[in-house]
Backbone and ligand atoms as CSV (ligand in chain L), in Angstrom:
chain,resi,resn,atom,element,x,y,z
A,1,MET,N,N,0.851,-1.198,-0.008
A,1,MET,CA,C,-0.016,0.070,-0.017
A,1,MET,C,C,0.892,1.235,-0.012
A,2,LEU,N,N,1.968,1.270,0.724
A,2,LEU,CA,C,2.860,2.417,0.763
A,2,LEU,C,C,3.474,2.605,-0.611
A,3,GLU,N,N,3.870,1.533,-1.272
A,3,GLU,CA,C,4.425,1.651,-2.600
A,3,GLU,C,C,3.390,2.228,-3.521
A,4,LEU,N,N,2.118,1.832,-3.434
A,4,LEU,CA,C,1.137,2.452,-4.347
A,4,LEU,C,C,0.982,3.947,-4.112
A,5,ALA,N,N,1.284,4.440,-2.841
A,5,ALA,CA,C,1.246,5.851,-2.550
A,5,ALA,C,C,2.631,6.524,-2.878
A,6,GLY,N,N,3.586,5.694,-3.436
A,6,GLY,CA,C,4.824,6.376,-3.911
A,6,GLY,C,C,5.812,6.545,-2.604
A,7,VAL,N,N,5.544,5.881,-1.568
A,7,VAL,CA,C,6.335,6.041,-0.283
A,7,VAL,C,C,7.185,4.822,0.006
A,8,GLN,N,N,8.392,5.055,0.196
A,8,GLN,CA,C,9.333,3.944,0.607
A,8,GLN,C,C,9.411,3.899,2.127
A,9,GLU,N,N,9.786,2.645,2.554
A,9,GLU,CA,C,9.794,2.434,4.072
A,9,GLU,C,C,10.749,3.461,4.638
A,10,GLY,N,N,11.937,3.697,3.959
A,10,GLY,CA,C,12.941,4.641,4.595
A,10,GLY,C,C,12.438,6.087,4.640
A,11,ASP,N,N,11.345,6.396,3.946
A,11,ASP,CA,C,10.860,7.762,3.983
A,11,ASP,C,C,10.002,8.071,5.130
A,12,ILE,N,N,9.545,7.051,5.882
A,12,ILE,CA,C,8.615,7.297,7.070
A,12,ILE,C,C,9.491,7.760,8.195
A,13,ASP,N,N,9.063,8.982,8.727
A,13,ASP,CA,C,9.935,9.581,9.913
A,13,ASP,C,C,9.079,9.462,11.216
A,14,THR,N,N,7.881,9.254,11.160
A,14,THR,CA,C,7.113,9.284,12.407
A,14,THR,C,C,5.950,8.232,12.336
A,15,VAL,N,N,5.848,7.439,13.361
A,15,VAL,CA,C,4.806,6.479,13.475
A,15,VAL,C,C,4.010,6.723,14.822
A,16,VAL,N,N,2.872,7.031,14.807
A,16,VAL,CA,C,2.109,7.302,16.024
A,16,VAL,C,C,1.366,6.051,16.423
A,17,LEU,N,N,1.643,5.594,17.629
A,17,LEU,CA,C,0.959,4.398,18.108
A,17,LEU,C,C,-0.282,4.865,18.896
A,18,THR,N,N,-1.504,4.766,18.323
A,18,THR,CA,C,-2.711,5.190,19.053
A,18,THR,C,C,-2.790,4.380,20.349
A,19,HIS,N,N,-2.379,3.033,20.234
A,19,HIS,CA,C,-2.393,2.236,21.511
A,19,HIS,C,C,-1.684,0.926,21.039
A,20,VAL,N,N,-1.390,0.149,22.033
A,20,VAL,CA,C,-0.551,-1.059,21.795
A,20,VAL,C,C,-1.441,-2.271,21.902
A,21,HIS,N,N,-2.332,-2.408,20.823
A,21,HIS,CA,C,-2.963,-3.691,20.564
A,21,HIS,C,C,-2.310,-4.330,19.290
A,22,LEU,N,N,-2.266,-5.500,19.254
A,22,LEU,CA,C,-1.456,-6.180,18.092
A,22,LEU,C,C,-1.941,-5.747,16.834
A,23,ASP,N,N,-3.250,-5.554,16.588
A,23,ASP,CA,C,-3.770,-5.204,15.290
A,23,ASP,C,C,-3.504,-3.798,14.929
A,24,HIS,N,N,-2.884,-3.046,15.876
A,24,HIS,CA,C,-2.454,-1.635,15.714
A,24,HIS,C,C,-0.947,-1.427,15.659
A,25,VAL,N,N,-0.246,-2.373,16.198
A,25,VAL,CA,C,1.296,-2.220,16.155
A,25,VAL,C,C,1.959,-3.347,15.461
A,26,GLY,N,N,1.254,-4.188,14.800
A,26,GLY,CA,C,1.731,-5.421,14.155
A,26,GLY,C,C,2.811,-5.141,13.030
A,27,TRP,N,N,2.840,-3.865,12.579
A,27,TRP,CA,C,3.876,-3.509,11.575
A,27,TRP,C,C,5.063,-2.980,12.226
A,28,ASN,N,N,5.050,-2.757,13.565
A,28,ASN,CA,C,6.246,-2.002,14.207
A,28,ASN,C,C,7.572,-2.576,13.833
A,29,ALA,N,N,7.624,-3.912,13.888
A,29,ALA,CA,C,8.977,-4.525,13.990
A,29,ALA,C,C,8.887,-5.714,12.926
A,30,GLU,N,N,10.066,-5.956,12.373
A,30,GLU,CA,C,10.255,-7.251,11.548
A,30,GLU,C,C,11.390,-8.029,12.352
A,31,GLY,N,N,10.823,-9.019,13.111
A,31,GLY,CA,C,11.857,-9.704,13.980
A,31,GLY,C,C,12.320,-8.763,14.993
A,32,GLU,N,N,13.634,-8.539,15.030
A,32,GLU,CA,C,14.244,-7.701,16.126
A,32,GLU,C,C,14.546,-6.280,15.628
A,33,ARG,N,N,14.077,-5.934,14.336
A,33,ARG,CA,C,14.376,-4.649,13.859
A,33,ARG,C,C,13.129,-3.866,13.626
A,34,PRO,N,N,13.145,-2.523,13.856
A,34,PRO,CA,C,12.029,-1.643,13.492
A,34,PRO,C,C,11.826,-1.748,11.991
A,35,ARG,N,N,10.536,-1.764,11.554
A,35,ARG,CA,C,10.267,-1.779,10.141
A,35,ARG,C,C,10.690,-0.556,9.478
A,36,PHE,N,N,10.446,0.518,10.185
A,36,PHE,CA,C,10.777,1.887,9.461
A,36,PHE,C,C,12.096,2.369,10.268
A,37,ARG,N,N,13.202,2.235,9.508
A,37,ARG,CA,C,14.495,2.425,10.153
A,37,ARG,C,C,14.715,3.931,10.531
A,38,ASN,N,N,14.037,4.847,9.816
A,38,ASN,CA,C,14.255,6.208,10.113
A,38,ASN,C,C,13.200,6.914,10.878
A,39,ALA,N,N,12.285,6.174,11.489
A,39,ALA,CA,C,11.091,6.707,12.172
A,39,ALA,C,C,11.263,6.714,13.634
A,40,GLN,N,N,10.602,7.701,14.246
A,40,GLN,CA,C,10.343,7.596,15.673
A,40,GLN,C,C,8.965,7.187,15.843
A,41,TYR,N,N,8.789,6.258,16.800
A,41,TYR,CA,C,7.499,5.664,17.175
A,41,TYR,C,C,7.008,6.377,18.410
A,42,VAL,N,N,5.901,6.944,18.380
A,42,VAL,CA,C,5.424,7.741,19.423
A,42,VAL,C,C,4.258,7.101,20.200
A,43,VAL,N,N,4.516,7.008,21.570
A,43,VAL,CA,C,3.508,6.290,22.420
A,43,VAL,C,C,3.358,7.062,23.670
A,44,GLN,N,N,2.139,7.030,24.311
A,44,GLN,CA,C,1.908,7.630,25.529
A,44,GLN,C,C,2.625,6.811,26.676
A,45,ARG,N,N,3.109,7.587,27.656
A,45,ARG,CA,C,3.805,6.820,28.754
A,45,ARG,C,C,2.905,5.856,29.503
A,46,ASN,N,N,1.742,6.255,29.751
A,46,ASN,CA,C,0.937,5.218,30.550
A,46,ASN,C,C,0.450,4.042,29.688
A,47,GLU,N,N,0.492,4.241,28.321
A,47,GLU,CA,C,0.242,3.024,27.528
A,47,GLU,C,C,1.474,2.075,27.554
A,48,LEU,N,N,2.588,2.670,27.461
A,48,LEU,CA,C,3.883,1.847,27.549
A,48,LEU,C,C,3.889,1.051,28.846
A,49,GLU,N,N,3.624,1.816,30.034
A,49,GLU,CA,C,3.662,1.204,31.274
A,49,GLU,C,C,2.581,0.061,31.437
A,50,HIS,N,N,1.518,0.257,30.779
A,50,HIS,CA,C,0.445,-0.756,30.762
A,50,HIS,C,C,0.782,-1.965,30.064
A,51,VAL,N,N,1.566,-1.901,29.003
A,51,VAL,CA,C,1.855,-3.099,28.171
A,51,VAL,C,C,3.259,-3.738,28.497
A,52,ARG,N,N,4.160,-3.011,29.175
A,52,ARG,CA,C,5.451,-3.408,29.221
A,52,ARG,C,C,5.525,-4.753,29.901
A,53,GLY,N,N,6.281,-5.664,29.175
A,53,GLY,CA,C,6.491,-7.061,29.623
A,53,GLY,C,C,5.568,-7.987,29.028
A,54,GLY,N,N,4.427,-7.597,28.485
A,54,GLY,CA,C,3.518,-8.443,27.709
A,54,GLY,C,C,3.946,-8.949,26.406
A,55,ALA,N,N,3.204,-9.847,25.858
A,55,ALA,CA,C,3.623,-10.491,24.588
A,55,ALA,C,C,3.785,-9.466,23.422
A,56,THR,N,N,2.782,-8.534,23.336
A,56,THR,CA,C,2.760,-7.580,22.299
A,56,THR,C,C,3.945,-6.605,22.468
A,57,TYR,N,N,4.227,-6.217,23.689
A,57,TYR,CA,C,5.360,-5.353,23.985
A,57,TYR,C,C,6.647,-6.121,23.551
A,58,GLU,N,N,6.756,-7.304,23.941
A,58,GLU,CA,C,7.978,-8.069,23.612
A,58,GLU,C,C,8.217,-8.210,22.021
A,59,ARG,N,N,7.154,-8.423,21.349
A,59,ARG,CA,C,7.291,-8.570,19.940
A,59,ARG,C,C,7.373,-7.225,19.034
A,60,MET,N,N,6.654,-6.275,19.533
A,60,MET,CA,C,6.471,-5.115,18.678
A,60,MET,C,C,6.897,-3.832,19.270
A,61,ILE,N,N,7.268,-3.707,20.583
A,61,ILE,CA,C,7.633,-2.406,21.177
A,61,ILE,C,C,9.128,-2.527,21.646
A,62,ARG,N,N,9.460,-3.671,22.253
A,62,ARG,CA,C,10.804,-3.768,22.764
A,62,ARG,C,C,11.927,-3.531,21.684
A,63,PRO,N,N,11.724,-4.135,20.443
A,63,PRO,CA,C,12.746,-3.878,19.399
A,63,PRO,C,C,12.765,-2.365,19.112
A,64,ILE,N,N,11.750,-1.669,19.130
A,64,ILE,CA,C,11.707,-0.245,18.850
A,64,ILE,C,C,12.485,0.506,19.970
A,65,GLU,N,N,12.183,0.103,21.110
A,65,GLU,CA,C,12.809,0.770,22.386
A,65,GLU,C,C,14.399,0.560,22.329
A,66,GLU,N,N,14.749,-0.735,22.120
A,66,GLU,CA,C,16.093,-1.090,22.069
A,66,GLU,C,C,16.879,-0.429,20.899
A,67,ALA,N,N,16.170,-0.092,19.886
A,67,ALA,CA,C,16.817,0.674,18.717
A,67,ALA,C,C,16.956,2.072,18.969
A,68,GLY,N,N,16.360,2.576,20.130
A,68,GLY,CA,C,16.381,3.940,20.420
A,68,GLY,C,C,15.363,4.744,19.566
A,69,GLN,N,N,14.374,4.103,19.110
A,69,GLN,CA,C,13.472,4.833,18.205
A,69,GLN,C,C,12.068,5.020,18.835
A,70,LEU,N,N,11.890,4.792,20.072
A,70,LEU,CA,C,10.685,4.938,20.796
A,70,LEU,C,C,10.662,6.334,21.516
A,71,ARG,N,N,9.760,7.147,21.168
A,71,ARG,CA,C,9.550,8.503,21.756
A,71,ARG,C,C,8.258,8.364,22.739
A,72,VAL,N,N,8.463,8.574,23.960
A,72,VAL,CA,C,7.451,8.468,24.907
A,72,VAL,C,C,7.032,9.874,25.405
A,73,VAL,N,N,5.675,10.154,25.258
A,73,VAL,CA,C,5.192,11.471,25.538
A,73,VAL,C,C,4.071,11.275,26.699
A,74,ASP,N,N,3.899,12.403,27.312
A,74,ASP,CA,C,2.880,12.506,28.395
A,74,ASP,C,C,1.859,13.480,28.069
A,75,GLY,N,N,0.607,13.033,27.833
A,75,GLY,CA,C,-0.493,13.966,27.634
A,75,GLY,C,C,-0.496,14.549,26.176
A,76,GLU,N,N,-1.203,15.673,26.102
A,76,GLU,CA,C,-1.303,16.273,24.774
A,76,GLU,C,C,-0.016,16.896,24.296
A,77,VAL,N,N,0.354,16.574,23.087
A,77,VAL,CA,C,1.634,17.216,22.491
A,77,VAL,C,C,1.412,17.591,21.120
A,78,GLY,N,N,2.043,18.575,20.634
A,78,GLY,CA,C,2.089,18.969,19.193
A,78,GLY,C,C,3.141,18.047,18.541
A,79,LEU,N,N,2.957,17.793,17.306
A,79,LEU,CA,C,3.894,16.970,16.572
A,79,LEU,C,C,3.755,17.171,15.036
A,80,LYS,N,N,4.652,17.824,14.484
A,80,LYS,CA,C,4.699,18.117,13.038
A,80,LYS,C,C,3.412,18.656,12.459
A,81,GLY,N,N,2.923,19.674,13.207
A,81,GLY,CA,C,1.695,20.307,12.715
A,81,GLY,C,C,0.429,19.510,13.129
A,82,MET,N,N,0.652,18.429,13.843
A,82,MET,CA,C,-0.573,17.634,14.338
A,82,MET,C,C,-0.559,17.854,15.811
A,83,ARG,N,N,-1.675,17.360,16.368
A,83,ARG,CA,C,-1.872,17.167,17.838
A,83,ARG,C,C,-2.114,15.805,18.222
A,84,LEU,N,N,-1.442,15.225,19.284
A,84,LEU,CA,C,-1.717,14.013,19.794
A,84,LEU,C,C,-2.552,14.263,21.059
A,85,VAL,N,N,-3.665,13.685,21.090
A,85,VAL,CA,C,-4.631,13.982,22.197
A,85,VAL,C,C,-4.882,12.658,22.916
A,86,PRO,N,N,-4.743,12.673,24.236
A,86,PRO,CA,C,-5.035,11.434,25.032
A,86,PRO,C,C,-6.556,11.153,24.924
A,87,THR,N,N,-6.971,9.956,24.552
A,87,THR,CA,C,-8.273,9.549,24.561
A,87,THR,C,C,-8.463,8.083,25.156
A,88,PRO,N,N,-8.186,8.130,26.495
A,88,PRO,CA,C,-8.143,6.738,27.283
A,88,PRO,C,C,-9.534,6.092,27.326
A,89,GLY,N,N,-9.458,4.898,27.611
A,89,GLY,CA,C,-10.688,4.155,27.874
A,89,GLY,C,C,-10.568,2.748,27.203
A,90,HIS,N,N,-10.401,2.851,25.862
A,90,HIS,CA,C,-10.114,1.526,25.174
A,90,HIS,C,C,-8.905,0.922,25.762
A,91,THR,N,N,-7.834,1.699,25.982
A,91,THR,CA,C,-6.665,1.311,26.725
A,91,THR,C,C,-6.305,2.442,27.577
A,92,PRO,N,N,-5.448,2.338,28.642
A,92,PRO,CA,C,-5.194,3.415,29.524
A,92,PRO,C,C,-4.503,4.571,28.914
A,93,GLY,N,N,-3.645,4.347,27.833
A,93,GLY,CA,C,-2.802,5.387,27.185
A,93,GLY,C,C,-3.260,5.562,25.775
A,94,HIS,N,N,-4.401,5.306,25.401
A,94,HIS,CA,C,-4.876,5.434,23.930
A,94,HIS,C,C,-4.811,6.977,23.669
A,95,GLN,N,N,-4.346,7.227,22.449
A,95,GLN,CA,C,-4.313,8.669,21.963
A,95,GLN,C,C,-4.914,8.702,20.599
A,96,SER,N,N,-5.400,9.900,20.220
A,96,SER,CA,C,-5.825,10.155,18.848
A,96,SER,C,C,-4.903,11.206,18.211
A,97,VAL,N,N,-4.918,11.301,16.836
A,97,VAL,CA,C,-4.108,12.259,16.229
A,97,VAL,C,C,-5.077,13.204,15.531
A,98,VAL,N,N,-4.936,14.537,15.827
A,98,VAL,CA,C,-5.741,15.517,15.172
A,98,VAL,C,C,-4.895,16.262,14.166
A,99,THR,N,N,-5.403,16.247,12.945
A,99,THR,CA,C,-4.691,16.980,11.843
A,99,THR,C,C,-5.821,18.075,11.344
A,100,GLU,N,N,-5.346,18.811,10.412
A,100,GLU,CA,C,-6.318,19.861,9.845
A,100,GLU,C,C,-7.407,19.175,9.100
A,101,ARG,N,N,-7.195,17.962,8.650
A,101,ARG,CA,C,-8.152,17.318,7.772
A,101,ARG,C,C,-8.997,16.207,8.353
A,102,ALA,N,N,-8.568,15.671,9.549
A,102,ALA,CA,C,-9.320,14.546,10.102
A,102,ALA,C,C,-8.809,14.225,11.486
A,103,VAL,N,N,-9.621,13.637,12.246
A,103,VAL,CA,C,-9.173,13.052,13.442
A,103,VAL,C,C,-8.862,11.522,13.273
A,104,LEU,N,N,-7.758,11.088,13.562
A,104,LEU,CA,C,-7.388,9.649,13.349
A,104,LEU,C,C,-7.727,9.007,14.774
A,105,GLY,N,N,-8.691,8.366,14.886
A,105,GLY,CA,C,-9.184,8.028,16.157
A,105,GLY,C,C,-8.912,6.639,16.777
A,106,GLY,N,N,-7.972,5.964,16.055
A,106,GLY,CA,C,-7.671,4.627,16.593
A,106,GLY,C,C,-8.942,3.824,16.876
A,107,ASP,N,N,-9.085,3.308,18.090
A,107,ASP,CA,C,-10.223,2.622,18.425
A,107,ASP,C,C,-11.228,3.323,19.404
A,108,VAL,N,N,-11.139,4.695,19.395
A,108,VAL,CA,C,-12.112,5.375,20.139
A,108,VAL,C,C,-13.509,5.001,19.671
A,109,LEU,N,N,-13.707,4.892,18.319
A,109,LEU,CA,C,-14.944,4.483,17.736
A,109,LEU,C,C,-14.576,3.196,16.961
A,110,VAL,N,N,-15.355,2.099,17.153
A,110,VAL,CA,C,-15.111,0.968,16.392
A,110,VAL,C,C,-16.386,0.596,15.475
A,111,HIS,N,N,-17.405,1.346,15.712
A,111,HIS,CA,C,-18.669,1.161,14.860
A,111,HIS,C,C,-19.253,2.506,14.573
A,112,PRO,N,N,-19.754,2.711,13.367
A,112,PRO,CA,C,-20.393,4.049,13.143
A,112,PRO,C,C,-21.591,4.380,14.168
A,113,ALA,N,N,-22.245,3.346,14.614
A,113,ALA,CA,C,-23.381,3.573,15.578
A,113,ALA,C,C,-22.874,4.434,16.695
A,114,GLN,N,N,-21.590,4.271,17.103
A,114,GLN,CA,C,-21.055,5.069,18.264
A,114,GLN,C,C,-20.984,6.515,17.953
A,115,ALA,N,N,-21.144,6.926,16.788
A,115,ALA,CA,C,-21.176,8.361,16.504
A,115,ALA,C,C,-22.404,8.919,16.839
A,116,ARG,N,N,-23.493,8.057,16.646
A,116,ARG,CA,C,-24.808,8.564,16.979
A,116,ARG,C,C,-25.136,8.388,18.472
A,117,TRP,N,N,-24.629,7.182,18.946
A,117,TRP,CA,C,-24.789,6.859,20.312
A,117,TRP,C,C,-23.453,6.524,21.045
A,118,PRO,N,N,-22.717,7.607,21.429
A,118,PRO,CA,C,-21.339,7.313,22.025
A,118,PRO,C,C,-21.413,6.554,23.305
A,119,GLU,N,N,-22.510,6.480,23.908
A,119,GLU,CA,C,-22.585,5.663,25.163
A,119,GLU,C,C,-22.535,4.152,24.900
A,120,LEU,N,N,-22.584,3.679,23.673
A,120,LEU,CA,C,-22.397,2.388,23.317
A,120,LEU,C,C,-21.047,1.795,23.645
A,121,THR,N,N,-20.844,0.897,24.511
A,121,THR,CA,C,-19.488,0.345,24.815
A,121,THR,C,C,-19.425,-0.960,24.138
A,122,TYR,N,N,-18.198,-1.558,24.222
A,122,TYR,CA,C,-17.962,-2.845,23.571
A,122,TYR,C,C,-16.931,-3.579,24.397
A,123,VAL,N,N,-16.815,-4.819,24.115
A,123,VAL,CA,C,-16.217,-5.801,25.042
A,123,VAL,C,C,-14.730,-5.440,25.223
A,124,TYR,N,N,-14.005,-4.822,24.347
A,124,TYR,CA,C,-12.580,-4.657,24.441
A,124,TYR,C,C,-12.200,-3.308,25.069
A,125,GLU,N,N,-13.148,-2.576,25.630
A,125,GLU,CA,C,-12.797,-1.302,26.281
A,125,GLU,C,C,-12.407,-1.653,27.694
A,126,ARG,N,N,-11.151,-1.235,28.045
A,126,ARG,CA,C,-10.641,-1.446,29.360
A,126,ARG,C,C,-11.417,-0.806,30.432
A,127,ASP,N,N,-11.804,0.500,30.161
A,127,ASP,CA,C,-12.460,1.348,31.161
A,127,ASP,C,C,-13.790,1.900,30.356
A,128,PRO,N,N,-14.900,1.250,30.304
A,128,PRO,CA,C,-15.975,1.678,29.449
A,128,PRO,C,C,-16.432,3.027,29.757
A,129,ALA,N,N,-16.484,3.489,30.999
A,129,ALA,CA,C,-16.983,4.818,31.351
A,129,ALA,C,C,-16.040,5.855,30.761
A,130,GLN,N,N,-14.755,5.605,30.951
A,130,GLN,CA,C,-13.805,6.653,30.393
A,130,GLN,C,C,-13.802,6.527,28.893
A,131,ALA,N,N,-13.924,5.434,28.281
A,131,ALA,CA,C,-14.063,5.293,26.769
A,131,ALA,C,C,-15.215,6.143,26.340
A,132,VAL,N,N,-16.319,6.160,26.999
A,132,VAL,CA,C,-17.447,6.942,26.564
A,132,VAL,C,C,-17.146,8.416,26.635
A,133,THR,N,N,-16.526,8.820,27.650
A,133,THR,CA,C,-16.108,10.270,27.799
A,133,THR,C,C,-15.120,10.670,26.683
A,134,SER,N,N,-14.215,9.782,26.359
A,134,SER,CA,C,-13.320,10.100,25.369
A,134,SER,C,C,-13.934,10.162,23.894
A,135,ARG,N,N,-14.941,9.192,23.761
A,135,ARG,CA,C,-15.674,9.210,22.554
A,135,ARG,C,C,-16.504,10.520,22.325
A,136,ARG,N,N,-17.121,10.996,23.414
A,136,ARG,CA,C,-17.837,12.250,23.338
A,136,ARG,C,C,-16.898,13.399,23.059
A,137,GLU,N,N,-15.718,13.396,23.632
A,137,GLU,CA,C,-14.773,14.480,23.492
A,137,GLU,C,C,-14.247,14.522,21.999
A,138,VAL,N,N,-14.030,13.267,21.433
A,138,VAL,CA,C,-13.552,13.228,20.043
A,138,VAL,C,C,-14.661,13.658,19.097
A,139,LEU,N,N,-15.832,13.295,19.343
A,139,LEU,CA,C,-16.935,13.594,18.533
A,139,LEU,C,C,-17.189,15.131,18.550
A,140,ALA,N,N,-17.087,15.727,19.780
A,140,ALA,CA,C,-17.273,17.195,19.833
A,140,ALA,C,C,-16.084,17.933,19.152
A,141,LEU,N,N,-14.898,17.401,19.311
A,141,LEU,CA,C,-13.752,18.108,18.642
A,141,LEU,C,C,-13.912,18.014,17.162
A,142,ALA,N,N,-14.317,16.851,16.703
A,142,ALA,CA,C,-14.549,16.765,15.153
A,142,ALA,C,C,-15.588,17.627,14.646
A,143,ALA,N,N,-16.690,17.687,15.479
A,143,ALA,CA,C,-17.816,18.560,14.991
A,143,ALA,C,C,-17.478,20.022,14.968
A,144,ALA,N,N,-16.718,20.490,16.164
A,144,ALA,CA,C,-16.349,21.795,16.198
A,144,ALA,C,C,-15.443,22.237,15.076
A,145,ALA,N,N,-14.457,21.287,14.703
A,145,ALA,CA,C,-13.490,21.580,13.635
A,145,ALA,C,C,-14.016,21.325,12.315
A,146,ARG,N,N,-15.171,20.641,12.198
A,146,ARG,CA,C,-15.763,20.322,10.931
A,146,ARG,C,C,-14.915,19.392,10.180
A,147,ILE,N,N,-14.349,18.389,10.850
A,147,ILE,CA,C,-13.491,17.418,10.082
A,147,ILE,C,C,-13.997,16.047,10.431
A,148,PRO,N,N,-13.742,15.136,9.475
A,148,PRO,CA,C,-14.225,13.657,9.704
A,148,PRO,C,C,-13.375,12.995,10.733
A,149,ILE,N,N,-13.918,11.852,11.298
A,149,ILE,CA,C,-13.132,10.935,12.100
A,149,ILE,C,C,-12.857,9.759,11.220
A,150,ALA,N,N,-11.536,9.417,11.137
A,150,ALA,CA,C,-11.111,8.282,10.413
A,150,ALA,C,C,-10.890,7.112,11.402
A,151,ALA,N,N,-11.673,6.118,11.388
A,151,ALA,CA,C,-11.612,4.991,12.321
A,151,ALA,C,C,-10.740,3.913,11.756
A,152,ALA,N,N,-10.105,3.189,12.722
A,152,ALA,CA,C,-9.122,2.249,12.306
A,152,ALA,C,C,-9.869,0.971,11.646
A,153,HIS,N,N,-11.061,0.692,12.199
A,153,HIS,CA,C,-11.727,-0.480,11.730
A,153,HIS,C,C,-12.905,-0.060,10.864
A,154,PRO,N,N,-12.675,-0.191,9.507
A,154,PRO,CA,C,-13.644,0.428,8.577
A,154,PRO,C,C,-14.984,-0.335,8.702
A,155,HIS,N,N,-16.000,0.501,8.775
A,155,HIS,CA,C,-17.369,0.083,8.638
A,155,HIS,C,C,-18.075,1.078,7.741
A,156,ALA,N,N,-19.211,0.897,7.209
A,156,ALA,CA,C,-19.875,1.917,6.555
A,156,ALA,C,C,-20.167,3.042,7.589
A,157,ALA,N,N,-19.872,4.267,7.282
A,157,ALA,CA,C,-20.252,5.383,8.108
A,157,ALA,C,C,-21.715,5.609,8.110
A,158,ILE,N,N,-22.207,6.340,9.086
A,158,ILE,CA,C,-23.632,6.676,9.228
A,158,ILE,C,C,-23.859,8.195,9.282
A,159,ASP,N,N,-24.899,8.663,8.791
A,159,ASP,CA,C,-25.109,10.125,8.867
A,159,ASP,C,C,-25.866,10.388,10.234
A,160,ALA,N,N,-26.295,11.603,10.455
A,160,ALA,CA,C,-26.764,12.075,11.703
A,160,ALA,C,C,-28.119,11.344,12.058
A,161,ASN,N,N,-28.633,10.737,11.030
A,161,ASN,CA,C,-29.958,9.856,11.262
A,161,ASN,C,C,-29.640,8.402,11.309
A,162,ALA,N,N,-28.360,8.083,11.528
A,162,ALA,CA,C,-28.024,6.656,11.574
A,162,ALA,C,C,-28.242,5.899,10.280
A,163,ARG,N,N,-28.216,6.598,9.057
A,163,ARG,CA,C,-28.381,5.947,7.796
A,163,ARG,C,C,-26.936,5.690,7.321
A,164,PRO,N,N,-26.699,4.626,6.673
A,164,PRO,CA,C,-25.352,4.208,6.059
A,164,PRO,C,C,-24.934,5.319,4.970
A,165,LEU,N,N,-23.695,5.703,5.095
A,165,LEU,CA,C,-23.101,6.502,4.057
A,165,LEU,C,C,-22.139,5.602,3.141
A,166,PRO,N,N,-21.956,5.928,1.952
A,166,PRO,CA,C,-21.105,5.033,1.103
A,166,PRO,C,C,-19.701,5.052,1.387
A,167,THR,N,N,-19.090,6.010,2.046
A,167,THR,CA,C,-17.731,6.032,2.301
A,167,THR,C,C,-17.307,5.114,3.569
A,168,PRO,N,N,-16.560,4.083,3.408
A,168,PRO,CA,C,-16.255,3.273,4.521
A,168,PRO,C,C,-15.185,3.911,5.419
A,169,GLY,N,N,-15.263,3.845,6.693
A,169,GLY,CA,C,-14.198,4.101,7.640
A,169,GLY,C,C,-14.153,5.521,8.096
A,170,ALA,N,N,-14.800,6.375,7.439
A,170,ALA,CA,C,-14.663,7.828,7.903
A,170,ALA,C,C,-16.033,8.536,7.637
A,171,GLY,N,N,-16.402,9.368,8.419
A,171,GLY,CA,C,-17.719,10.176,8.175
A,171,GLY,C,C,-17.569,11.532,8.845
A,172,ASP,N,N,-18.250,12.441,8.271
A,172,ASP,CA,C,-18.388,13.717,8.823
A,172,ASP,C,C,-19.290,13.731,10.067
A,173,VAL,N,N,-18.745,14.402,11.083
A,173,VAL,CA,C,-19.570,14.499,12.310
A,173,VAL,C,C,-20.347,15.833,12.156
A,174,VAL,N,N,-21.696,15.713,11.944
A,174,VAL,CA,C,-22.408,16.873,11.661
A,174,VAL,C,C,-22.965,17.532,12.928
A,175,CYS,N,N,-23.518,16.848,13.847
A,175,CYS,CA,C,-23.921,17.449,15.071
A,175,CYS,C,C,-24.266,16.414,16.126
A,176,LEU,N,N,-23.851,16.604,17.320
A,176,LEU,CA,C,-24.298,15.884,18.453
A,176,LEU,C,C,-24.422,16.692,19.672
A,177,PRO,N,N,-24.824,17.873,19.578
A,177,PRO,CA,C,-24.722,18.842,20.690
A,177,PRO,C,C,-25.448,18.339,21.945
A,178,HIS,N,N,-26.490,17.592,21.818
A,178,HIS,CA,C,-27.316,17.077,22.928
A,178,HIS,C,C,-26.587,15.965,23.606
A,179,LYS,N,N,-25.522,15.396,22.887
A,179,LYS,CA,C,-24.931,14.165,23.473
A,179,LYS,C,C,-23.605,14.526,24.142
A,180,VAL,N,N,-23.133,15.717,23.873
A,180,VAL,CA,C,-21.767,16.029,24.222
A,180,VAL,C,C,-21.757,16.828,25.560
L,1,ZN,ZN,ZN,-7.618,-1.785,20.207
């Protein structure tokens, strides 16, 4: 996919880890080496502390840390014209990336129905109440900035009336003022 976009692996200089679940960090390392040799990998400190020593840490984070390519941040930070915003709940140190064009929301939302009903929780949320709060904050942020939310797990997006939209994986947040 990178090649289709005209990007070589050596061109990648930053990888933001929204959180450390295997389906989100499974590209980090090839064996004992970081996949992107020129990249810093950015993770929240409490996410790192949460996963350190576990199987996913050993396979996909430790090689990055040992190569000196892991950048650990605390809380909201600016990064190359973007903002990294803590959005805990799914995991303790989950973060989202806010750009001018979209919010990259990791697993803050995993189904378009949660844009209409952010109080809907799901089984993999570590702290469901906190996840609901983060979901509401991300929806409010996207609505205020008039930018879409790009979710990591594509589903058909829904409009404000919960009708499916044709574009998978991202949708404009039009309004949820009574929910936020
Ligand atoms: Zn996840």
